[in-house]
PyMOL Python script that loads the backbone (N, CA, C, O; Angstrom):
from pymol import cmd

cmd.read_pdbstr("""\
ATOM      1  N   MET A   1       0.842  -1.170   0.000  1.00  0.00           N
ATOM      2  CA  MET A   1       0.000   0.000   0.000  1.00  0.00           C
ATOM      3  C   MET A   1       0.896   1.246   0.000  1.00  0.00           C
ATOM      4  O   MET A   1       1.940   1.259   0.652  1.00  0.00           O
ATOM      5  N   ALA A   2       0.501   2.258  -0.708  1.00  0.00           N
ATOM      6  CA  ALA A   2       1.275   3.490  -0.830  1.00  0.00           C
ATOM      7  C   ALA A   2       1.152   4.318   0.451  1.00  0.00           C
ATOM      8  O   ALA A   2       0.121   4.318   1.124  1.00  0.00           O
ATOM      9  N   LYS A   3       2.222   5.012   0.754  1.00  0.00           N
ATOM     10  CA  LYS A   3       2.219   5.863   1.929  1.00  0.00           C
ATOM     11  C   LYS A   3       1.665   7.234   1.561  1.00  0.00           C
ATOM     12  O   LYS A   3       1.863   7.733   0.453  1.00  0.00           O
ATOM     13  N   GLY A   4       0.978   7.814   2.506  1.00  0.00           N
ATOM     14  CA  GLY A   4       0.430   9.139   2.285  1.00  0.00           C
ATOM     15  C   GLY A   4       1.506  10.207   2.452  1.00  0.00           C
ATOM     16  O   GLY A   4       2.585   9.942   2.982  1.00  0.00           O
ATOM     17  N   VAL A   5       1.197  11.409   1.995  1.00  0.00           N
ATOM     18  CA  VAL A   5       2.138  12.523   2.073  1.00  0.00           C
ATOM     19  C   VAL A   5       2.509  12.827   3.524  1.00  0.00           C
ATOM     20  O   VAL A   5       3.678  13.047   3.839  1.00  0.00           O
ATOM     21  N   GLN A   6       1.514  12.837   4.398  1.00  0.00           N
ATOM     22  CA  GLN A   6       1.768  13.135   5.806  1.00  0.00           C
ATOM     23  C   GLN A   6       2.686  12.099   6.434  1.00  0.00           C
ATOM     24  O   GLN A   6       3.580  12.446   7.206  1.00  0.00           O
ATOM     25  N   GLN A   7       2.474  10.836   6.110  1.00  0.00           N
ATOM     26  CA  GLN A   7       3.304   9.771   6.662  1.00  0.00           C
ATOM     27  C   GLN A   7       4.747   9.900   6.163  1.00  0.00           C
ATOM     28  O   GLN A   7       5.691   9.710   6.930  1.00  0.00           O
ATOM     29  N   LEU A   8       4.915  10.224   4.877  1.00  0.00           N
ATOM     30  CA  LEU A   8       6.252  10.423   4.330  1.00  0.00           C
ATOM     31  C   LEU A   8       6.956  11.602   5.003  1.00  0.00           C
ATOM     32  O   LEU A   8       8.148  11.534   5.305  1.00  0.00           O
ATOM     33  N   GLN A   9       6.214  12.672   5.234  1.00  0.00           N
ATOM     34  CA  GLN A   9       6.790  13.842   5.893  1.00  0.00           C
ATOM     35  C   GLN A   9       7.188  13.529   7.333  1.00  0.00           C
ATOM     36  O   GLN A   9       8.239  13.967   7.801  1.00  0.00           O
ATOM     37  N   ASP A  10       6.356  12.781   8.022  1.00  0.00           N
ATOM     38  CA  ASP A  10       6.670  12.399   9.402  1.00  0.00           C
ATOM     39  C   ASP A  10       7.926  11.538   9.467  1.00  0.00           C
ATOM     40  O   ASP A  10       8.778  11.743  10.332  1.00  0.00           O
ATOM     41  N   GLU A  11       8.041  10.585   8.567  1.00  0.00           N
ATOM     42  CA  GLU A  11       9.227   9.722   8.539  1.00  0.00           C
ATOM     43  C   GLU A  11      10.474  10.525   8.204  1.00  0.00           C
ATOM     44  O   GLU A  11      11.527  10.320   8.807  1.00  0.00           O
ATOM     45  N   GLY A  12      10.362  11.435   7.249  1.00  0.00           N
ATOM     46  CA  GLY A  12      11.495  12.287   6.896  1.00  0.00           C
ATOM     47  C   GLY A  12      11.902  13.188   8.043  1.00  0.00           C
ATOM     48  O   GLY A  12      13.090  13.410   8.277  1.00  0.00           O
ATOM     49  N   ASP A  13      10.909  13.711   8.762  1.00  0.00           N
ATOM     50  CA  ASP A  13      11.189  14.575   9.903  1.00  0.00           C
ATOM     51  C   ASP A  13      11.898  13.803  11.006  1.00  0.00           C
ATOM     52  O   ASP A  13      12.837  14.318  11.612  1.00  0.00           O
ATOM     53  N   LYS A  14      11.466  12.584  11.274  1.00  0.00           N
ATOM     54  CA  LYS A  14      12.104  11.749  12.292  1.00  0.00           C
ATOM     55  C   LYS A  14      13.551  11.441  11.913  1.00  0.00           C
ATOM     56  O   LYS A  14      14.440  11.478  12.764  1.00  0.00           O
ATOM     57  N   ALA A  15      13.785  11.137  10.633  1.00  0.00           N
ATOM     58  CA  ALA A  15      15.140  10.834  10.169  1.00  0.00           C
ATOM     59  C   ALA A  15      16.027  12.081  10.272  1.00  0.00           C
ATOM     60  O   ALA A  15      17.193  11.983  10.657  1.00  0.00           O
ATOM     61  N   ARG A  16      15.481  13.243   9.931  1.00  0.00           N
ATOM     62  CA  ARG A  16      16.239  14.497  10.009  1.00  0.00           C
ATOM     63  C   ARG A  16      16.616  14.803  11.446  1.00  0.00           C
ATOM     64  O   ARG A  16      17.757  15.168  11.731  1.00  0.00           O
ATOM     65  N   ARG A  17      15.655  14.655  12.356  1.00  0.00           N
ATOM     66  CA  ARG A  17      15.927  14.924  13.776  1.00  0.00           C
ATOM     67  C   ARG A  17      16.980  13.980  14.334  1.00  0.00           C
ATOM     68  O   ARG A  17      17.835  14.388  15.121  1.00  0.00           O
ATOM     69  N   LYS A  18      16.917  12.718  13.926  1.00  0.00           N
ATOM     70  CA  LYS A  18      17.893  11.742  14.391  1.00  0.00           C
ATOM     71  C   LYS A  18      19.289  12.127  13.918  1.00  0.00           C
ATOM     72  O   LYS A  18      20.253  12.015  14.675  1.00  0.00           O
ATOM     73  N   GLY A  19      19.402  12.579  12.678  1.00  0.00           N
ATOM     74  CA  GLY A  19      20.692  13.012  12.146  1.00  0.00           C
ATOM     75  C   GLY A  19      21.212  14.254  12.846  1.00  0.00           C
ATOM     76  O   GLY A  19      22.400  14.342  13.157  1.00  0.00           O
ATOM     77  N   VAL A  20      20.339  15.207  13.093  1.00  0.00           N
ATOM     78  CA  VAL A  20      20.733  16.440  13.779  1.00  0.00           C
ATOM     79  C   VAL A  20      21.158  16.142  15.210  1.00  0.00           C
ATOM     80  O   VAL A  20      22.145  16.700  15.689  1.00  0.00           O
ATOM     81  N   ASP A  21      20.429  15.275  15.893  1.00  0.00           N
ATOM     82  CA  ASP A  21      20.790  14.906  17.261  1.00  0.00           C
ATOM     83  C   ASP A  21      22.165  14.240  17.305  1.00  0.00           C
ATOM     84  O   ASP A  21      22.968  14.527  18.193  1.00  0.00           O
ATOM     85  N   ALA A  22      22.435  13.356  16.351  1.00  0.00           N
ATOM     86  CA  ALA A  22      23.733  12.681  16.308  1.00  0.00           C
ATOM     87  C   ALA A  22      24.852  13.690  16.062  1.00  0.00           C
ATOM     88  O   ALA A  22      25.922  13.588  16.663  1.00  0.00           O
ATOM     89  N   LEU A  23      24.614  14.653  15.192  1.00  0.00           N
ATOM     90  CA  LEU A  23      25.616  15.682  14.908  1.00  0.00           C
ATOM     91  C   LEU A  23      25.854  16.565  16.134  1.00  0.00           C
ATOM     92  O   LEU A  23      26.991  16.938  16.419  1.00  0.00           O
ATOM     93  N   ASN A  24      24.792  16.895  16.853  1.00  0.00           N
ATOM     94  CA  ASN A  24      24.922  17.711  18.059  1.00  0.00           C
ATOM     95  C   ASN A  24      25.719  16.989  19.141  1.00  0.00           C
ATOM     96  O   ASN A  24      26.534  17.609  19.823  1.00  0.00           O
ATOM     97  N   VAL A  25      25.495  15.701  19.305  1.00  0.00           N
ATOM     98  CA  VAL A  25      26.236  14.909  20.295  1.00  0.00           C
ATOM     99  C   VAL A  25      27.714  14.874  19.917  1.00  0.00           C
ATOM    100  O   VAL A  25      28.582  15.004  20.780  1.00  0.00           O
ATOM    101  N   LYS A  26      27.997  14.701  18.635  1.00  0.00           N
ATOM    102  CA  LYS A  26      29.381  14.665  18.157  1.00  0.00           C
ATOM    103  C   LYS A  26      30.063  16.009  18.408  1.00  0.00           C
ATOM    104  O   LYS A  26      31.199  16.048  18.881  1.00  0.00           O
ATOM    105  N   ASN A  27      29.381  17.105  18.095  1.00  0.00           N
ATOM    106  CA  ASN A  27      29.950  18.439  18.303  1.00  0.00           C
ATOM    107  C   ASN A  27      30.161  18.734  19.784  1.00  0.00           C
ATOM    108  O   ASN A  27      31.147  19.370  20.157  1.00  0.00           O
ATOM    109  N   GLU A  28      29.252  18.279  20.620  1.00  0.00           N
ATOM    110  CA  GLU A  28      29.374  18.497  22.057  1.00  0.00           C
ATOM    111  C   GLU A  28      30.609  17.776  22.611  1.00  0.00           C
ATOM    112  O   GLU A  28      31.335  18.334  23.434  1.00  0.00           O
ATOM    113  N   LYS A  29      30.845  16.556  22.168  1.00  0.00           N
ATOM    114  CA  LYS A  29      32.020  15.812  22.608  1.00  0.00           C
ATOM    115  C   LYS A  29      33.301  16.520  22.172  1.00  0.00           C
ATOM    116  O   LYS A  29      34.273  16.590  22.924  1.00  0.00           O
ATOM    117  N   LYS A  30      33.284  17.039  20.955  1.00  0.00           N
ATOM    118  CA  LYS A  30      34.455  17.747  20.427  1.00  0.00           C
ATOM    119  C   LYS A  30      34.724  19.010  21.254  1.00  0.00           C
ATOM    120  O   LYS A  30      35.871  19.289  21.601  1.00  0.00           O
ATOM    121  N   GLN A  31      33.677  19.766  21.568  1.00  0.00           N
ATOM    122  CA  GLN A  31      33.841  20.985  22.350  1.00  0.00           C
ATOM    123  C   GLN A  31      34.327  20.675  23.759  1.00  0.00           C
ATOM    124  O   GLN A  31      35.156  21.407  24.299  1.00  0.00           O
ATOM    125  N   LYS A  32      33.825  19.608  24.359  1.00  0.00           N
ATOM    126  CA  LYS A  32      34.259  19.231  25.706  1.00  0.00           C
ATOM    127  C   LYS A  32      35.734  18.835  25.709  1.00  0.00           C
ATOM    128  O   LYS A  32      36.464  19.180  26.638  1.00  0.00           O
ATOM    129  N   SER A  33      36.178  18.112  24.676  1.00  0.00           N
ATOM    130  CA  SER A  33      37.581  17.705  24.639  1.00  0.00           C
ATOM    131  C   SER A  33      38.485  18.918  24.428  1.00  0.00           C
ATOM    132  O   SER A  33      39.573  18.979  25.000  1.00  0.00           O
ATOM    133  N   GLU A  34      38.053  19.882  23.615  1.00  0.00           N
ATOM    134  CA  GLU A  34      38.837  21.097  23.415  1.00  0.00           C
ATOM    135  C   GLU A  34      38.886  21.917  24.704  1.00  0.00           C
ATOM    136  O   GLU A  34      39.925  22.480  25.048  1.00  0.00           O
ATOM    137  N   ALA A  35      37.777  21.979  25.403  1.00  0.00           N
ATOM    138  CA  ALA A  35      37.728  22.720  26.668  1.00  0.00           C
ATOM    139  C   ALA A  35      38.607  22.052  27.711  1.00  0.00           C
ATOM    140  O   ALA A  35      39.250  22.734  28.509  1.00  0.00           O
ATOM    141  N   ALA A  36      38.641  20.735  27.716  1.00  0.00           N
ATOM    142  CA  ALA A  36      39.474  20.009  28.674  1.00  0.00           C
ATOM    143  C   ALA A  36      40.956  20.266  28.411  1.00  0.00           C
ATOM    144  O   ALA A  36      41.747  20.352  29.350  1.00  0.00           O
ATOM    145  N   LYS A  37      41.335  20.390  27.139  1.00  0.00           N
ATOM    146  CA  LYS A  37      42.727  20.682  26.807  1.00  0.00           C
ATOM    147  C   LYS A  37      43.123  22.059  27.330  1.00  0.00           C
ATOM    148  O   LYS A  37      44.235  22.246  27.823  1.00  0.00           O
ATOM    149  N   LEU A  38      42.211  23.019  27.219  1.00  0.00           N
ATOM    150  CA  LEU A  38      42.512  24.388  27.632  1.00  0.00           C
ATOM    151  C   LEU A  38      42.327  24.630  29.132  1.00  0.00           C
ATOM    152  O   LEU A  38      42.769  25.654  29.652  1.00  0.00           O
ATOM    153  N   ALA A  39      41.688  23.708  29.817  1.00  0.00           N
ATOM    154  CA  ALA A  39      41.320  23.919  31.220  1.00  0.00           C
ATOM    155  C   ALA A  39      42.520  24.220  32.106  1.00  0.00           C
ATOM    156  O   ALA A  39      42.394  24.967  33.076  1.00  0.00           O
ATOM    157  N   LYS A  40      43.663  23.663  31.796  1.00  0.00           N
ATOM    158  CA  LYS A  40      44.842  23.854  32.634  1.00  0.00           C
ATOM    159  C   LYS A  40      45.859  24.802  32.005  1.00  0.00           C
ATOM    160  O   LYS A  40      47.000  24.889  32.458  1.00  0.00           O
ATOM    161  N   THR A  41      45.437  25.513  30.955  1.00  0.00           N
ATOM    162  CA  THR A  41      46.311  26.459  30.271  1.00  0.00           C
ATOM    163  C   THR A  41      46.055  27.863  30.797  1.00  0.00           C
ATOM    164  O   THR A  41      44.924  28.344  30.723  1.00  0.00           O
ATOM    165  N   PRO A  42      47.068  28.528  31.323  1.00  0.00           N
ATOM    166  CA  PRO A  42      46.862  29.894  31.805  1.00  0.00           C
ATOM    167  C   PRO A  42      46.580  30.854  30.652  1.00  0.00           C
ATOM    168  O   PRO A  42      46.882  30.558  29.496  1.00  0.00           O
ATOM    169  N   LEU A  43      46.009  31.985  30.975  1.00  0.00           N
ATOM    170  CA  LEU A  43      45.675  32.982  29.961  1.00  0.00           C
ATOM    171  C   LEU A  43      46.929  33.670  29.437  1.00  0.00           C
ATOM    172  O   LEU A  43      47.903  33.872  30.163  1.00  0.00           O
ATOM    173  N   THR A  44      46.878  34.024  28.157  1.00  0.00           N
ATOM    174  CA  THR A  44      47.965  34.800  27.572  1.00  0.00           C
ATOM    175  C   THR A  44      47.777  36.266  27.962  1.00  0.00           C
ATOM    176  O   THR A  44      46.762  36.641  28.549  1.00  0.00           O
ATOM    177  N   ASP A  45      48.761  37.077  27.631  1.00  0.00           N
ATOM    178  CA  ASP A  45      48.664  38.504  27.958  1.00  0.00           C
ATOM    179  C   ASP A  45      47.493  39.158  27.228  1.00  0.00           C
ATOM    180  O   ASP A  45      46.808  40.010  27.794  1.00  0.00           O
ATOM    181  N   LYS A  46      47.262  38.769  25.980  1.00  0.00           N
ATOM    182  CA  LYS A  46      46.146  39.331  25.213  1.00  0.00           C
ATOM    183  C   LYS A  46      44.808  38.965  25.843  1.00  0.00           C
ATOM    184  O   LYS A  46      43.904  39.796  25.934  1.00  0.00           O
ATOM    185  N   GLU A  47      44.691  37.720  26.274  1.00  0.00           N
ATOM    186  CA  GLU A  47      43.450  37.261  26.891  1.00  0.00           C
ATOM    187  C   GLU A  47      43.210  37.964  28.223  1.00  0.00           C
ATOM    188  O   GLU A  47      42.071  38.302  28.546  1.00  0.00           O
ATOM    189  N   GLN A  48      44.258  38.186  28.991  1.00  0.00           N
ATOM    190  CA  GLN A  48      44.118  38.905  30.256  1.00  0.00           C
ATOM    191  C   GLN A  48      43.707  40.353  30.008  1.00  0.00           C
ATOM    192  O   GLN A  48      42.894  40.907  30.749  1.00  0.00           O
ATOM    193  N   ALA A  49      44.267  40.963  28.970  1.00  0.00           N
ATOM    194  CA  ALA A  49      43.902  42.338  28.628  1.00  0.00           C
ATOM    195  C   ALA A  49      42.441  42.407  28.193  1.00  0.00           C
ATOM    196  O   ALA A  49      41.734  43.356  28.530  1.00  0.00           O
ATOM    197  N   PHE A  50      41.994  41.406  27.447  1.00  0.00           N
ATOM    198  CA  PHE A  50      40.597  41.366  27.008  1.00  0.00           C
ATOM    199  C   PHE A  50      39.662  41.282  28.212  1.00  0.00           C
ATOM    200  O   PHE A  50      38.663  41.999  28.275  1.00  0.00           O
ATOM    201  N   ILE A  51      39.981  40.411  29.163  1.00  0.00           N
ATOM    202  CA  ILE A  51      39.149  40.276  30.364  1.00  0.00           C
ATOM    203  C   ILE A  51      39.126  41.578  31.149  1.00  0.00           C
ATOM    204  O   ILE A  51      38.074  41.996  31.633  1.00  0.00           O
ATOM    205  N   ALA A  52      40.288  42.224  31.277  1.00  0.00           N
ATOM    206  CA  ALA A  52      40.353  43.484  32.009  1.00  0.00           C
ATOM    207  C   ALA A  52      39.527  44.577  31.321  1.00  0.00           C
ATOM    208  O   ALA A  52      38.996  45.463  31.991  1.00  0.00           O
ATOM    209  N   MET A  53      39.418  44.521  30.005  1.00  0.00           N
ATOM    210  CA  MET A  53      38.645  45.513  29.265  1.00  0.00           C
ATOM    211  C   MET A  53      37.133  45.246  29.367  1.00  0.00           C
ATOM    212  O   MET A  53      36.343  46.182  29.492  1.00  0.00           O
ATOM    213  N   ILE A  54      36.744  43.987  29.314  1.00  0.00           N
ATOM    214  CA  ILE A  54      35.327  43.619  29.263  1.00  0.00           C
ATOM    215  C   ILE A  54      34.688  43.575  30.645  1.00  0.00           C
ATOM    216  O   ILE A  54      33.522  43.941  30.789  1.00  0.00           O
ATOM    217  N   GLU A  55      35.412  43.143  31.649  1.00  0.00           N
ATOM    218  CA  GLU A  55      34.840  42.935  32.984  1.00  0.00           C
ATOM    219  C   GLU A  55      34.100  44.159  33.531  1.00  0.00           C
ATOM    220  O   GLU A  55      32.994  44.004  34.049  1.00  0.00           O
ATOM    221  N   PRO A  56      34.658  45.359  33.439  1.00  0.00           N
ATOM    222  CA  PRO A  56      33.920  46.513  33.976  1.00  0.00           C
ATOM    223  C   PRO A  56      32.659  46.850  33.188  1.00  0.00           C
ATOM    224  O   PRO A  56      31.751  47.494  33.714  1.00  0.00           O
ATOM    225  N   LYS A  57      32.599  46.424  31.942  1.00  0.00           N
ATOM    226  CA  LYS A  57      31.454  46.732  31.095  1.00  0.00           C
ATOM    227  C   LYS A  57      30.290  45.758  31.277  1.00  0.00           C
ATOM    228  O   LYS A  57      29.189  46.021  30.792  1.00  0.00           O
ATOM    229  N   MET A  58      30.514  44.650  31.961  1.00  0.00           N
ATOM    230  CA  MET A  58      29.503  43.593  32.029  1.00  0.00           C
ATOM    231  C   MET A  58      28.196  44.040  32.689  1.00  0.00           C
ATOM    232  O   MET A  58      27.135  43.541  32.315  1.00  0.00           O
ATOM    233  N   ASN A  59      28.230  44.939  33.632  1.00  0.00           N
ATOM    234  CA  ASN A  59      27.016  45.338  34.340  1.00  0.00           C
ATOM    235  C   ASN A  59      26.620  46.781  34.068  1.00  0.00           C
ATOM    236  O   ASN A  59      25.968  47.415  34.899  1.00  0.00           O
ATOM    237  N   CYS A  60      27.005  47.297  32.922  1.00  0.00           N
ATOM    238  CA  CYS A  60      26.636  48.666  32.570  1.00  0.00           C
ATOM    239  C   CYS A  60      25.144  48.731  32.276  1.00  0.00           C
ATOM    240  O   CYS A  60      24.570  47.788  31.730  1.00  0.00           O
ATOM    241  N   GLY A  61      24.526  49.836  32.636  1.00  0.00           N
ATOM    242  CA  GLY A  61      23.094  49.981  32.436  1.00  0.00           C
ATOM    243  C   GLY A  61      22.706  50.313  31.010  1.00  0.00           C
ATOM    244  O   GLY A  61      21.670  49.859  30.522  1.00  0.00           O
ATOM    245  N   ARG A  62      23.523  51.097  30.343  1.00  0.00           N
ATOM    246  CA  ARG A  62      23.188  51.518  28.979  1.00  0.00           C
ATOM    247  C   ARG A  62      23.613  50.463  27.977  1.00  0.00           C
ATOM    248  O   ARG A  62      24.683  49.868  28.106  1.00  0.00           O
ATOM    249  N   ALA A  63      22.777  50.234  26.983  1.00  0.00           N
ATOM    250  CA  ALA A  63      23.056  49.197  25.986  1.00  0.00           C
ATOM    251  C   ALA A  63      24.310  49.514  25.181  1.00  0.00           C
ATOM    252  O   ALA A  63      25.041  48.599  24.800  1.00  0.00           O
ATOM    253  N   VAL A  64      24.572  50.783  24.916  1.00  0.00           N
ATOM    254  CA  VAL A  64      25.745  51.131  24.114  1.00  0.00           C
ATOM    255  C   VAL A  64      27.043  50.879  24.866  1.00  0.00           C
ATOM    256  O   VAL A  64      28.099  50.743  24.248  1.00  0.00           O
ATOM    257  N   ASP A  65      26.977  50.816  26.192  1.00  0.00           N
ATOM    258  CA  ASP A  65      28.173  50.575  26.996  1.00  0.00           C
ATOM    259  C   ASP A  65      28.446  49.091  27.206  1.00  0.00           C
ATOM    260  O   ASP A  65      29.552  48.719  27.599  1.00  0.00           O
ATOM    261  N   LYS A  66      27.471  48.249  26.955  1.00  0.00           N
ATOM    262  CA  LYS A  66      27.620  46.813  27.201  1.00  0.00           C
ATOM    263  C   LYS A  66      28.437  46.157  26.087  1.00  0.00           C
ATOM    264  O   LYS A  66      28.438  46.645  24.957  1.00  0.00           O
ATOM    265  N   PRO A  67      29.132  45.057  26.391  1.00  0.00           N
ATOM    266  CA  PRO A  67      29.864  44.322  25.357  1.00  0.00           C
ATOM    267  C   PRO A  67      28.894  43.595  24.422  1.00  0.00           C
ATOM    268  O   PRO A  67      27.739  43.345  24.767  1.00  0.00           O
ATOM    269  N   SER A  68      29.394  43.267  23.236  1.00  0.00           N
ATOM    270  CA  SER A  68      28.559  42.549  22.267  1.00  0.00           C
ATOM    271  C   SER A  68      28.383  41.094  22.702  1.00  0.00           C
ATOM    272  O   SER A  68      29.040  40.628  23.633  1.00  0.00           O
ATOM    273  N   ALA A  69      27.501  40.397  22.023  1.00  0.00           N
ATOM    274  CA  ALA A  69      27.240  38.990  22.351  1.00  0.00           C
ATOM    275  C   ALA A  69      28.494  38.143  22.139  1.00  0.00           C
ATOM    276  O   ALA A  69      28.767  37.236  22.926  1.00  0.00           O
ATOM    277  N   ALA A  70      29.252  38.426  21.093  1.00  0.00           N
ATOM    278  CA  ALA A  70      30.470  37.675  20.826  1.00  0.00           C
ATOM    279  C   ALA A  70      31.509  37.905  21.926  1.00  0.00           C
ATOM    280  O   ALA A  70      32.214  36.979  22.327  1.00  0.00           O
ATOM    281  N   GLN A  71      31.596  39.148  22.407  1.00  0.00           N
ATOM    282  CA  GLN A  71      32.538  39.445  23.480  1.00  0.00           C
ATOM    283  C   GLN A  71      32.131  38.754  24.780  1.00  0.00           C
ATOM    284  O   GLN A  71      32.983  38.272  25.526  1.00  0.00           O
ATOM    285  N   ILE A  72      30.838  38.709  25.043  1.00  0.00           N
ATOM    286  CA  ILE A  72      30.352  38.040  26.249  1.00  0.00           C
ATOM    287  C   ILE A  72      30.647  36.546  26.185  1.00  0.00           C
ATOM    288  O   ILE A  72      31.044  35.948  27.185  1.00  0.00           O
ATOM    289  N   LEU A  73      30.455  35.945  25.019  1.00  0.00           N
ATOM    290  CA  LEU A  73      30.745  34.520  24.854  1.00  0.00           C
ATOM    291  C   LEU A  73      32.227  34.241  25.081  1.00  0.00           C
ATOM    292  O   LEU A  73      32.588  33.304  25.794  1.00  0.00           O
ATOM    293  N   ARG A  74      33.082  35.059  24.470  1.00  0.00           N
ATOM    294  CA  ARG A  74      34.528  34.877  24.639  1.00  0.00           C
ATOM    295  C   ARG A  74      34.916  35.072  26.106  1.00  0.00           C
ATOM    296  O   ARG A  74      35.715  34.305  26.645  1.00  0.00           O
ATOM    297  N   TYR A  75      34.363  36.077  26.739  1.00  0.00           N
ATOM    298  CA  TYR A  75      34.648  36.348  28.146  1.00  0.00           C
ATOM    299  C   TYR A  75      34.244  35.153  29.016  1.00  0.00           C
ATOM    300  O   TYR A  75      34.987  34.757  29.914  1.00  0.00           O
ATOM    301  N   SER A  76      33.067  34.582  28.747  1.00  0.00           N
ATOM    302  CA  SER A  76      32.590  33.465  29.563  1.00  0.00           C
ATOM    303  C   SER A  76      33.491  32.244  29.436  1.00  0.00           C
ATOM    304  O   SER A  76      33.608  31.460  30.378  1.00  0.00           O
ATOM    305  N   LYS A  77      34.123  32.077  28.288  1.00  0.00           N
ATOM    306  CA  LYS A  77      35.041  30.958  28.119  1.00  0.00           C
ATOM    307  C   LYS A  77      36.386  31.222  28.784  1.00  0.00           C
ATOM    308  O   LYS A  77      37.014  30.304  29.312  1.00  0.00           O
ATOM    309  N   LEU A  78      36.823  32.476  28.758  1.00  0.00           N
ATOM    310  CA  LEU A  78      38.132  32.805  29.318  1.00  0.00           C
ATOM    311  C   LEU A  78      38.124  32.956  30.829  1.00  0.00           C
ATOM    312  O   LEU A  78      39.117  32.642  31.486  1.00  0.00           O
ATOM    313  N   VAL A  79      37.022  33.431  31.388  1.00  0.00           N
ATOM    314  CA  VAL A  79      36.987  33.734  32.820  1.00  0.00           C
ATOM    315  C   VAL A  79      37.182  32.479  33.678  1.00  0.00           C
ATOM    316  O   VAL A  79      37.612  32.579  34.827  1.00  0.00           O
ATOM    317  N   LYS A  80      36.875  31.323  33.140  1.00  0.00           N
ATOM    318  CA  LYS A  80      37.061  30.070  33.864  1.00  0.00           C
ATOM    319  C   LYS A  80      38.543  29.801  34.135  1.00  0.00           C
ATOM    320  O   LYS A  80      38.893  29.141  35.113  1.00  0.00           O
ATOM    321  N   ARG A  81      39.406  30.317  33.260  1.00  0.00           N
ATOM    322  CA  ARG A  81      40.848  30.099  33.394  1.00  0.00           C
ATOM    323  C   ARG A  81      41.573  31.298  33.977  1.00  0.00           C
ATOM    324  O   ARG A  81      42.803  31.344  33.979  1.00  0.00           O
ATOM    325  N   LYS A  82      40.828  32.256  34.465  1.00  0.00           N
ATOM    326  CA  LYS A  82      41.408  33.530  34.923  1.00  0.00           C
ATOM    327  C   LYS A  82      42.406  33.362  36.057  1.00  0.00           C
ATOM    328  O   LYS A  82      43.431  34.044  36.072  1.00  0.00           O
ATOM    329  N   ASP A  83      42.143  32.492  36.987  1.00  0.00           N
ATOM    330  CA  ASP A  83      42.981  32.362  38.173  1.00  0.00           C
ATOM    331  C   ASP A  83      44.122  31.350  38.037  1.00  0.00           C
ATOM    332  O   ASP A  83      44.873  31.141  38.989  1.00  0.00           O
ATOM    333  N   LEU A  84      44.258  30.732  36.884  1.00  0.00           N
ATOM    334  CA  LEU A  84      45.343  29.777  36.696  1.00  0.00           C
ATOM    335  C   LEU A  84      46.679  30.512  36.575  1.00  0.00           C
ATOM    336  O   LEU A  84      46.763  31.571  35.952  1.00  0.00           O
ATOM    337  N   VAL A  85      47.699  29.948  37.169  1.00  0.00           N
ATOM    338  CA  VAL A  85      49.034  30.548  37.130  1.00  0.00           C
ATOM    339  C   VAL A  85      49.932  29.649  36.305  1.00  0.00           C
ATOM    340  O   VAL A  85      49.860  28.424  36.396  1.00  0.00           O
ATOM    341  N   ALA A  86      50.778  30.270  35.500  1.00  0.00           N
ATOM    342  CA  ALA A  86      51.694  29.496  34.644  1.00  0.00           C
ATOM    343  C   ALA A  86      52.715  28.777  35.508  1.00  0.00           C
ATOM    344  O   ALA A  86      53.238  29.337  36.472  1.00  0.00           O
ATOM    345  N   GLU A  87      52.990  27.539  35.152  1.00  0.00           N
ATOM    346  CA  GLU A  87      54.013  26.776  35.851  1.00  0.00           C
ATOM    347  C   GLU A  87      55.365  27.069  35.211  1.00  0.00           C
ATOM    348  O   GLU A  87      55.492  27.108  33.988  1.00  0.00           O
ATOM    349  N   GLU A  88      56.353  27.270  36.042  1.00  0.00           N
ATOM    350  CA  GLU A  88      57.682  27.598  35.511  1.00  0.00           C
ATOM    351  C   GLU A  88      58.690  26.568  35.894  1.00  0.00           C
ATOM    352  O   GLU A  88      59.861  26.685  35.532  1.00  0.00           O
TER     353      GLU A  88
END
""", "prot")
cmd.dss("prot")
cmd.show_as("cartoon", "prot")
cmd.util.cbc("prot")
cmd.orient("prot")
């Protein structure tokens, strides 16, 4: 018996979601492994300067004074490593 249009669309949607979910899991594992590599790496001078520039702007009331979304994302990734000290 032939499948209806709705049934074909539902099956295609399920297959698409399964593929997207698998890709998301793969990307998440990759990001976690990259984050784990950097977890014990102290910040460079440029990264420390960036944090020093962005930190005072984080709670500004005016929208024009606030950092952009990209800067906030970068800051959130770097601030986790802020207190690490380089081993000599």
